[in-house]
N, C-alpha and C positions, 0 to 999 in steps of 0.2 A: 504494500500500500504506500502511495506517495501523496503527500499533501503539498499543494502549490499555493504560495502567497505572493501576489503581485503588488508592486508599489511603483510610484512615479506616475507619469501621465499628467494631464491637465491641459491648459490652454496656453498658446504661444503665438506670437506673430510670425508670419512667413520670414524665413531666414534665421529663425532662432533655433535653439537646441532644447532637447529634453532627454532625460535618461530614465529608462524603465528597468526595474529589477524584478526577478522572479526567484524566490527562495523555495527550494524543494527540500522537504524533510520526510523522514520515514525510510523506506527502502532505497536510499539514494545510490547504493553501490550497484544496483541493478539497472540504473539509468544509462542508456547508451548514447542519448543525445537530448538536447533541450533546444527549444526554438521559440520564435515569436511569429505569430500569424496576425492578420488584421482583417476586419470586415467592415466595409463602408455600407451605409444604407442602400438597400436595393442591389447589393453586389454579393458575390460569393466570398467566402473566407479564402484568403490567399497567404501563401508563405511570404514572410518578410526576411527572416534570417534563421539559420539553423547552425548549431555547433555540436560536434560530437564530443564525447568524453576525452578523445585524443586531441581535440583542438581543431579538427578540420571544419571549415566554415563554408556555408552556402548562402548566397544572397539573391534576392529578387533583382532583376536588372534595374528596376526603377529606383532602388535604394543603394546600388553599388557606388562606393566612393563617398557616400553621405552617412551611412549607418555602420556601426561596428558592434559585433556581438562578441562577448567574452564570457568565460565560465571560470568559476572558482569553487573550491570545495574544502571543507574541513571534515571532521569525522561525523558531524551532525547535519550540516546543511550544505546543499549544492546550490550555487547562485548563478543564474544566467542574466547578464546585464546587456541592455541594448542602448548604446549611445546614439542618439539621433541628431544629426547636425543638418544645417541648411534645409530646414523643414519647409515643405510646400503645402499649399492648401489641399492638394490631392493626397497628402499623407493623413488627412483627417479620417479617423476610423476608431473602432473599438479594437484594441490590441489584446491578443490572447497569448498566454504562455503555454507551452506544453512540455511534457517530459516523456520520452519514448523508452519503453522497455521492449524486450524481445517480443512479447505477446500482448502488450497493452500500452495504450497512450493515455496519459492523464492531461487534463486541461484545467487552466485557471479560470477564474470567473470573468476576466476581462477588465480592461481599464481604458477609459476614454482619452483619446488624444485629439485635440481640436486645434487646427492651424488656421489663423485668420490672415487674409491677404490685405 
């Protein structure tokens, strides 16, 4: 069992920065990867960034060069952070964290990011 707790998000003007964090607790040693997805109104949920436990990263083309995902871990909590720079109005969405195990994926409750132009 994995519990995810998201923090960060909020409102910012275009060109600004925000940092999202997702803390995973519980069976963290079985997590293979953690990621951030987003869903804008009327659109499907899409991948933003993903990082494996080994540090390999994957980014959506729309955020490459602007967003940076990192992962850290101690014996109790694994944290995936998403640094978002040069934000655009099209980055406005609810951002969801996930934690991927071999046979199951856990999801956070989501955090709103609003970018005003």
